[in-house]
C-alpha positions in Angstrom: -24.0 11.3 21.4 -23.8 11.3 17.6 -25.9 13.5 15.4 -28.8 12.0 13.4 -30.6 13.1 10.3 -33.9 11.3 9.4 -35.4 11.2 5.9 -37.8 8.9 4.1 -36.2 6.2 2.0 -37.7 5.9 -1.5 -38.0 2.3 -2.7 -40.5 0.9 -5.3 -43.0 -1.8 -4.6 -43.5 -1.9 -0.8 -45.3 -5.1 0.0 -48.3 -5.3 2.3 -46.6 -7.8 4.7 -46.0 -6.7 8.2 -42.2 -7.4 8.3 -39.8 -4.6 7.2 -36.1 -5.3 6.8 -33.5 -3.2 8.5 -30.1 -2.8 6.9 -26.9 -1.0 8.0 -24.5 0.5 5.4 -21.7 0.8 4.5 -20.3 -2.4 6.0 -17.7 -5.0 5.2 -18.5 -8.7 5.1 -18.3 -10.4 8.5 -20.5 -11.8 11.3 -21.5 -9.3 12.5 -20.7 -7.0 9.5 -17.9 -4.5 10.1 -18.4 -0.7 10.0 -15.2 1.4 9.4 -16.6 4.8 8.5 -17.5 7.5 11.1 -21.1 7.3 10.2 -23.6 4.7 9.1 -27.0 4.7 7.5 -29.7 2.5 9.1 -32.5 1.9 6.7 -35.9 0.3 7.2 -37.5 -0.7 3.9 -41.1 -0.7 5.2 -42.3 1.1 8.3 -45.3 -0.1 10.4 -48.7 -0.4 8.7 -52.3 0.3 9.6 -54.8 -2.5 9.2 -58.6 -2.7 9.1 -61.3 -5.4 9.5 -65.0 -5.0 9.5 -65.5 -7.2 12.5 -63.6 -9.8 14.6 -64.1 -12.5 12.0 -63.5 -10.5 8.8 -60.4 -10.5 6.6 -57.6 -8.2 7.7 -56.3 -5.7 5.0 -53.8 -2.9 5.1 -55.3 0.5 4.9 -54.7 2.5 1.6 -53.4 6.0 1.8 -56.7 7.5 0.5 -58.5 6.1 3.5 -56.5 8.5 5.8 -58.5 11.4 4.5 -61.2 10.2 6.9 -61.1 8.6 10.3 -63.5 5.8 9.8 -61.0 3.0 9.0 -57.8 4.4 10.2 -55.6 4.8 13.2 -53.9 8.1 13.6 -52.2 10.4 16.1 -48.9 10.7 18.0 -50.1 12.9 20.8 -49.4 11.4 24.2 -51.9 13.8 25.7 -54.6 12.9 23.2 -55.0 10.4 20.4 -51.8 8.3 20.0 -52.9 5.5 17.7 -50.7 5.9 14.6 -48.6 3.0 13.4 -44.9 3.8 13.8 -41.5 2.3 13.6 -38.8 3.0 16.1 -35.1 2.4 15.6 -32.9 2.2 18.7 -29.1 1.7 18.9 -27.1 0.5 21.9 -23.4 0.8 22.2 -21.1 -2.1 23.3 -21.8 -1.2 27.0 -25.5 -1.3 26.6 -26.1 2.5 26.6 -28.8 3.7 24.3 -27.1 6.2 21.9 -29.9 6.6 19.4 -33.7 6.5 19.4 -35.6 7.7 16.4 -39.2 7.2 15.1 -40.5 7.1 11.6 -41.5 10.5 10.3 -45.0 11.9 10.0 -46.4 11.7 6.4 -48.4 14.2 4.4 -51.9 12.6 4.4 -53.8 15.8 3.7 -55.4 16.4 0.3 -52.3 18.3 -0.9 -50.1 15.2 -0.2 -51.8 13.4 -3.0 -50.7 16.0 -5.6 -47.0 15.8 -4.9 -44.6 13.5 -6.8 -44.2 11.1 -5.2 -47.3 11.3 -3.1 -47.6 11.4 0.6 -44.0 12.4 1.4 -42.8 13.1 4.9 -43.8 16.5 6.1 -41.0 19.1 6.2 -40.6 20.4 8.8 -41.9 17.7 11.0 -45.0 18.7 12.9 -45.4 18.8 16.6 -47.3 15.8 18.1 -50.9 15.9 17.1 -54.1 13.8 17.0 -54.1 13.7 13.2 -50.4 12.8 12.5 -49.7 9.5 10.7 -46.2 7.9 11.1 -46.7 4.6 9.3 -46.5 3.3 5.7 -49.1 2.5 3.0 -49.3 -0.7 0.9 -47.6 -0.3 -2.5 -46.5 3.2 -1.7 -43.7 4.7 -3.9 -42.3 6.5 -0.9 -41.9 4.3 2.2 -39.6 3.2 5.0 -37.2 5.4 6.9 -33.5 6.1 6.9 -31.3 7.2 9.8 -27.8 8.6 9.3 -25.9 8.0 12.5 -22.6 9.7 13.4 -20.3 7.3 15.3 -17.5 9.8 15.8 -16.3 9.7 19.4 -18.2 6.6 20.3 -16.4 3.4 21.5 -15.4 0.6 19.1 -17.2 -2.7 19.5 -20.5 -4.4 18.8 -23.6 -2.3 18.4 -27.2 -3.5 18.6 -29.8 -2.1 16.3 -33.4 -2.8 17.5 -36.2 -2.1 15.1 -39.7 -2.0 16.6 -42.7 -2.0 14.3 -45.9 -0.9 16.1 -48.6 -2.0 13.6 -52.2 -0.9 14.4 -55.4 -2.7 13.7 -58.9 -1.2 13.7 -62.0 -3.4 14.0 -65.1 -1.7 12.6 -65.6 1.9 11.7 -66.2 2.9 15.3 -64.1 0.2 16.9 -60.9 0.7 18.9 -57.3 0.8 17.5 -55.2 -1.9 19.0 -51.6 -3.1 18.5 -51.5 -6.0 16.1 -50.9 -7.3 12.6 -52.0 -10.3 10.5 -50.9 -13.8 11.6 -51.2 -17.2 9.9 -54.7 -18.4 9.0 -56.4 -15.0 9.5 -55.2 -14.7 13.1 -54.0 -11.5 14.8 -50.6 -11.2 16.4 -51.4 -8.7 19.2 -47.8 -7.5 19.8 -45.2 -5.3 18.4 -42.9 -6.7 15.7 -39.3 -6.5 16.8 -36.1 -7.1 14.7 -32.6 -7.1 16.2 -29.4 -6.5 14.1 -25.8 -6.0 15.1 -22.7 -4.5 13.6 -19.1 -4.3 14.7 -17.8 -0.7 14.8 -14.1 -1.1 14.1 -12.7 2.3 12.9 -9.2 2.5 11.7 -7.0 3.5 14.6 -4.0 4.7 12.4 -3.9 6.5 9.1 -0.7 7.0 7.1 -0.7 9.5 4.2 2.0 9.4 1.5 3.9 12.7 1.4 3.7 12.8 -2.4 0.0 12.1 -2.4 0.3 8.6 -4.0 -1.8 6.7 -1.5 -2.8 6.0 2.1 -2.5 3.1 4.5 -5.0 2.5 7.4 -4.3 0.0 10.1 -5.5 -1.5 13.4 -3.4 -3.1 16.0 -6.0 -5.3 17.6 -7.1 -7.1 15.6 -4.1 -6.9 13.3 -5.4 -5.6 10.0 -4.5 -3.0 7.4 -5.8 -1.6 4.1 -3.9 0.4 1.4 -5.5 2.7 -1.2 -3.8 3.8 -4.4 -5.4 5.8 -7.3 -8.8 5.6 -5.6 -8.7 1.8 -5.4 -8.5 -0.2 -2.2 -6.8 -3.4 -1.4 -9.6 -4.4 0.9 -8.8 -5.6 4.4 -5.4 -7.4 4.8 -5.4 -9.3 8.0 -3.1 -11.4 10.2 0.4 -10.6 8.9 1.6 -7.7 11.0 4.2 -7.6 13.7 4.4 -5.0 16.5 7.2 -3.7 18.6 7.5 -1.5 21.6 10.2 1.2 21.6 11.2 4.3 23.5 13.1 7.1 21.8 13.6 8.0 18.2 13.2 5.8 15.2 14.8 6.2 11.7 13.1 4.8 8.7 15.0 2.1 6.8 16.0 2.5 3.1 14.5 -0.8 1.9 11.0 -1.5 3.2 10.7 -5.0 1.6 14.0 -6.2 3.2 12.8 -4.7 6.5 9.5 -6.5 6.3 11.0 -9.8 5.4 13.8 -9.5 8.0 12.8 -7.1 10.8 16.1 -7.6 12.6 17.8 -5.8 9.7 16.0 -2.5 10.4 14.7 -2.5 14.0 16.7 -0.6 16.7 18.3 -2.9 19.3 16.0 -1.5 21.9 12.8 -2.6 20.0 11.0 -5.5 21.7 8.1 -7.7 20.4 4.8 -6.4 21.5 1.4 -8.1 21.5 -1.5 -5.6 21.5 -4.0 -8.3 22.3 -2.3 -8.7 25.7 -2.3 -5.0 26.5 1.1 -4.0 25.2 1.1 -0.6 23.5 3.2 -0.9 20.3 5.3 1.9 18.7 6.3 0.2 15.5 4.3 -1.9 13.0 5.7 -4.1 10.2 3.3 -5.3 7.5 4.2 -8.5 5.7 1.8 -8.9 2.8 4.0 -9.7 -0.2 1.1 -10.8 -2.5 -2.6 -11.0 -1.7 -4.6 -12.0 -4.8 -7.8 -10.1 -5.4 -9.7 -10.6 -8.6 -6.6 -12.1 -10.2 -4.4 -9.1 -9.3 -1.8 -9.0 -6.6 -2.2 -6.5 -3.8 1.0 -5.9 -1.9 2.0 -4.1 1.3 5.4 -4.5 2.9 6.8 -1.8 5.1 7.4 -0.3 8.5 5.2 2.2 10.3 5.9 4.5 13.3 2.5 4.5 15.1 3.5 7.5 17.2 4.9 9.9 14.6 3.0 8.4 11.5 6.3 8.3 9.6 6.5 5.2 7.4 7.9 3.7 4.2 6.2 0.8 2.3 6.2 -0.9 -1.0 2.5 -1.2 -2.0 0.4 -2.3 -5.0 -3.3 -2.2 -5.5 -5.1 -3.5 -8.6 -1.9 -3.4 -10.7 -0.8 0.1 -9.5 2.5 -0.1 -7.6 4.0 2.7 -5.6 6.6 3.4 -2.9 4.6 5.2 -0.2 6.4 7.2 2.5 6.0 10.0 5.0 8.3 12.0 7.2 5.7 12.2 9.9 5.5 15.7 11.5 8.1 16.9 9.0 5.8 16.5 6.1 4.6 20.0 6.8 8.1 21.3 6.1 9.0 19.2 3.1 5.8 18.2 1.3 5.7 21.1 -1.2 9.4 20.8 -1.9 9.3 17.0 -2.4 6.3 17.3 -4.8 8.1 19.9 -6.9 11.3 17.8 -6.8 9.4 14.7 -7.9 7.8 16.7 -10.8 11.2 17.9 -12.0 13.0 14.5 -11.6 10.4 12.2 -13.1 10.8 13.3 -16.7 14.6 12.8 -16.4 14.1 9.2 -15.3 15.0 9.8 -11.6 13.0 7.8 -9.1 12.5 10.1 -6.1 11.7 7.4 -3.5 14.7 5.5 -4.5 16.8 8.6 -4.4 15.6 9.4 -0.9 16.8 5.9 0.1 20.4 7.2 -0.6 22.6 7.1 2.5 23.4 10.3 4.4 25.5 11.4 7.3 23.5 13.3 9.9 25.6 15.4 12.2 24.0 16.1 15.5 25.2 18.2 18.5 27.1 15.2 20.0 27.4 12.4 17.4 27.1 11.4 13.8 24.7 8.7 12.4 24.7 6.9 9.1 21.1 7.1 7.9 19.2 7.4 4.6 18.3 10.7 3.0 14.8 10.1 4.1 16.0 9.9 7.6 17.9 13.2 7.1 14.5 14.8 6.3 13.1 13.3 9.5 15.3 15.7 11.4 13.3 18.7 12.5 14.8 21.6 10.5 13.5 24.1 13.1 15.2 22.7 16.1 18.4 20.9 15.1 21.9 22.5 14.8 23.4 19.6 12.9 23.7 19.3 9.1 23.1 16.7 6.4 25.7 15.4 4.0 24.9 12.9 1.2 26.6 9.6 0.6 25.4 7.1 -2.0 23.2 4.2 -0.9 24.8 2.1 -3.6 28.5 1.6 -4.1 31.1 2.7 -6.6 34.0 0.3 -7.5 37.1 1.1 -9.4 40.0 -1.2 -10.4 39.9 -4.9 -11.2 36.3 -5.9 -10.7 34.7 -9.3 -10.5 31.0 -9.9 -11.0 29.1 -13.2 -11.3 25.3 -13.5 -11.6 23.2 -16.6 -12.4 19.5 -17.5 -12.0 17.4 -20.5 -12.8 13.8 -20.2 -13.9 11.9 -23.6 -13.7 8.5 -22.4 -14.8 7.0 -21.0 -18.0 8.2 -21.6 -21.5 11.7 -22.6 -22.4 13.9 -19.8 -23.4 15.8 -19.6 -26.7 19.5 -20.3 -26.5 21.3 -17.0 -26.4 25.0 -16.7 -25.8 27.9 -14.3 -26.3 31.4 -13.9 -24.8 34.6 -11.9 -25.3 36.4 -15.2 -26.0 34.4 -15.4 -29.3 35.1 -11.8 -30.1 31.6 -10.7 -29.3 31.1 -7.0 -28.5 27.4 -7.0 -27.7 24.7 -9.0 -25.9 21.0 -8.4 -25.3 19.2 -10.7 -22.8 15.7 -12.1 -23.4 15.1 -12.9 -19.8 14.1 -10.4 -17.1 17.6 -10.4 -15.5 21.2 -10.5 -16.6 23.8 -8.6 -18.6 23.3 -6.1 -21.4 26.6 -5.5 -23.1 27.3 -2.6 -25.5 30.3 -1.0 -27.1 31.0 1.6 -29.7 33.0 0.7 -32.8 34.4 4.3 -32.8 36.0 4.0 -29.4 39.6 2.7 -29.6 40.6 -0.6 -27.9 42.9 -0.5 -25.0 46.3 -2.4 -25.6 46.7 -5.7 -23.8 50.0 -5.5 -21.9 51.3 -6.6 -18.5 50.1 -9.3 -16.2 46.5 -8.2 -16.6 46.5 -8.4 -20.4 43.7 -10.9 -20.4 41.3 -8.4 -18.7 42.8 -5.0 -19.3 43.0 -5.1 -23.1 40.2 -4.9 -25.6 37.3 -2.6 -26.5 35.7 -0.3 -24.0 32.4 -1.8 -22.9 29.3 -0.6 -21.2 27.8 -3.5 -19.2 24.5 -3.1 -17.5 23.4 -5.7 -15.1 19.8 -6.2 -13.9 19.7 -8.6 -11.0 16.1 -8.3 -9.8 14.6 -11.1 -12.0 11.5 -13.0 -11.3 13.4 -15.9 -9.6 15.9 -15.9 -6.8 19.5 -15.9 -8.1 21.8 -18.9 -7.8 24.8 -16.6 -7.5 24.9 -12.8 -7.2 28.4 -11.5 -6.2 30.4 -8.4 -6.9 33.7 -7.2 -5.6 36.7 -5.1 -6.3 39.4 -7.7 -6.4 42.0 -5.0 -6.6 41.0 -1.3 -6.2 38.6 0.7 -4.2 35.0 0.3 -3.1 32.9 3.0 -1.6 30.8 0.6 0.5 30.2 2.1 3.9 31.0 -0.9 6.1 34.8 -0.9 5.7 36.2 -2.6 8.8 39.2 -0.3 9.3 37.1 2.9 9.3 38.5 4.3 6.0 36.1 6.1 3.7 36.5 3.3 1.1 37.7 -0.3 1.0 41.2 -0.5 -0.5 41.7 -4.0 -1.7 43.7 -6.1 -1.3 46.4 -4.0 0.4 44.5 -2.5 3.4 41.0 -4.0 3.6 40.4 -7.6 4.6 38.3 -9.5 4.0 37.3 -8.5 0.4 34.1 -6.6 0.3 31.5 -8.7 -1.5 28.1 -7.2 -2.5 24.9 -8.7 -3.8 23.7 -5.8 -5.9 20.3 -5.3 -7.6 21.8 -3.4 -10.5 25.2 -2.8 -12.1 26.5 -0.2 -14.4 30.1 -0.9 -15.6 32.4 1.0 -18.0 35.8 -0.4 -18.9 37.5 -3.4 -20.5 36.6 -6.9 -19.5 36.7 -10.6 -20.1 33.0 -11.5 -20.1 30.4 -14.1 -21.0 26.6 -14.2 -20.9 24.3 -17.1 -21.8 20.6 -18.1 -21.6 20.0 -21.8 -22.0 16.7 -23.8 -21.7 16.6 -26.5 -19.0 15.1 -29.8 -19.8 12.7 -28.2 -22.3 11.3 -25.6 -19.8 12.4 -22.5 -18.0 15.9 -21.0 -18.5 19.4 -21.0 -16.9 21.1 -17.6 -17.1 24.8 -17.3 -16.4 26.7 -14.0 -16.5 30.4 -13.6 -15.7 32.7 -10.5 -15.9 36.2 -9.7 -14.7 37.4 -6.4 -15.9 39.3 -3.1 -15.3 37.2 0.0 -15.0 34.5 1.6 -12.9 31.1 0.2 -11.8 28.2 1.8 -10.1 25.9 -0.6 -8.2 22.3 0.3 -7.3 22.5 3.6 -9.1 19.4 5.7 -8.0 19.7 7.9 -11.1 18.5 6.3 -14.3 21.4 7.7 -16.4 24.3 5.3 -16.9 27.5 4.7 -18.8 25.5 3.5 -21.8 24.8 7.1 -22.6 28.5 7.6 -23.1 28.7 4.8 -25.5 25.7 6.1 -27.4 27.2 9.5 -27.6 30.4 8.0 -29.0 28.7 6.9 -32.1 29.0 10.5 -33.4 32.6 11.8 -32.8 32.8 15.2 -31.2 35.3 17.0 -28.9 33.6 15.8 -25.8 33.8 12.2 -26.9 37.5 12.6 -28.0 38.3 14.0 -24.5 36.6 11.1 -22.8 38.4 8.6 -25.0 41.7 10.2 -24.1 40.9 10.2 -20.5 40.0 6.5 -20.6 43.2 5.6 -22.5 45.3 7.6 -20.0 43.7 6.1 -17.0 44.1 2.6 -18.3 47.7 3.1 -19.3 48.5 4.7 -16.0 47.0 1.8 -14.1 49.0 -0.7 -16.2 52.3 1.2 -15.7 51.8 1.4 -12.0 51.1 -2.3 -11.8 54.0 -3.4 -13.9 56.5 -1.0 -12.2 55.9 -2.4 -8.7 57.2 -6.0 -8.2 55.1 -6.5 -5.1 51.9 -5.4 -6.7 52.8 -7.3 -9.9 53.2 -10.5 -7.8 49.9 -10.1 -6.2 48.2 -9.5 -9.5 49.7 -12.6 -11.0 48.3 -14.6 -8.0 44.9 -13.0 -8.4 44.7 -13.5 -12.1 45.9 -17.1 -11.7 43.0 -17.7 -9.3 40.3 -16.3 -11.6 38.3 -18.8 -13.6 39.3 -17.4 -16.9 40.1 -20.8 -18.4 36.5 -22.0 -17.8 34.9 -19.3 -19.9 33.0 -20.6 -22.9 
């Protein structure tokens, strides 16, 4: 049974009516109200009262506290072996199975002379006295201190609907020498000769699962039946999110995915083949939970929880937002004990340098076990118990690096909000820079101090020209119309090469061409390019970005340091910049010479260049 602490509850202005209201707190709205915490406070605002009337036809009035200094108009005592006439209030709680788990009675008050000199007066006695003929357990009219409060510990008790029964035993005395009987005033001067009973219920629904972010950024609590969750960030709670969770049964190990939003939107992309749908309401015991709350509006702000949770190990990864605070929350489950301090120190070191640790932990790794090798994320690598595994961990980028002749096309259409201002630039016009006004698209930079690469050979249209830094942000507010990137000729470090090579080698070994839909691009090299932002029918904006060039591109770079830093550094010539310029020139010229010297390769290049939409550029 739970532990209980009883104290008086101070509330001003207690009325002289017989009815006292019972409340349970803290609760969440519902019918019945829902209790999450391991304890509740049951409060009764006014306890039972004592009444007096001179005779059977006289008016009935509540007895003032000063009257209890004598016995002429009062009912006192809680002594079963003697006088037991005091008014009292009893609170009883029954669990969902009908078992009584709590019974408590209002405390005895200090009605002696000293009790009138305390502030407030007539407080409950401390410690509580043994049963006695002179004890008084009720309330007084207009008393500063009145009622009762019971703190009830629910830890270890079953979930379900609890019933709180409050019984007020009001006492009525008729005449100075008359008997004390159970009763309180009724309508029209009548007496209701019975106890006053109030019944309340609450639904004890504690959180079955709690997930704690390893970096201390927040927590997620969840239930499987009914399906509901709540996320807390920076001390603020999302409230209860209900109805958009999926559950799966699984035996064996589970590796966290790198992208929790994609996993939530397309569970098949991250679930093991052995995972099976599981309905907890039908008795199935789930292992995995996926939350699918992309945007839940609360007070005008979007709360967000998309992720996957291992209910067994408590490992999880989720994108979450509460009251405008957005975080990637994650845990290694049992391995948090090994890595928590290390990851917190690493986060503190990387954040000032612009490195997003959660995104870095999504980087792909190769985990070598005793019998096989798995391609996982760096977060998965940390899930391997370092105390009991002989295998090692080697890092491979979650993004891709491309080198050679690269093609990238990105376009999105925004059909809401104000019309954008026409904003265009292209290499065909001799432009060397472009800054977007929309949330997504190209940012083009170059340095006037870097030399241009000579235009020679069959790739002259895309090899020659100034060395550019082109950053692409492809995570705009609207879904893209087109988002495609590929190394038309060259190499691509994407991990899914069909022939098993470490990189795609296009077009000579790998087929088909590897095409990615990146979220970000960081390109350095020479290129034919165009970028435009154009209003559509007086509203919104159409953004079109096109690039075909020779150089190197990093897609989805987890480190916030890109090629634009090289261009910025080049504005002030120094030995390092000169060495880089020489290396760029040598690499470009070497690539051109190799192409023009090989008839077979030159023929392929001519076909590729002829198929590119260069003539359609603005």
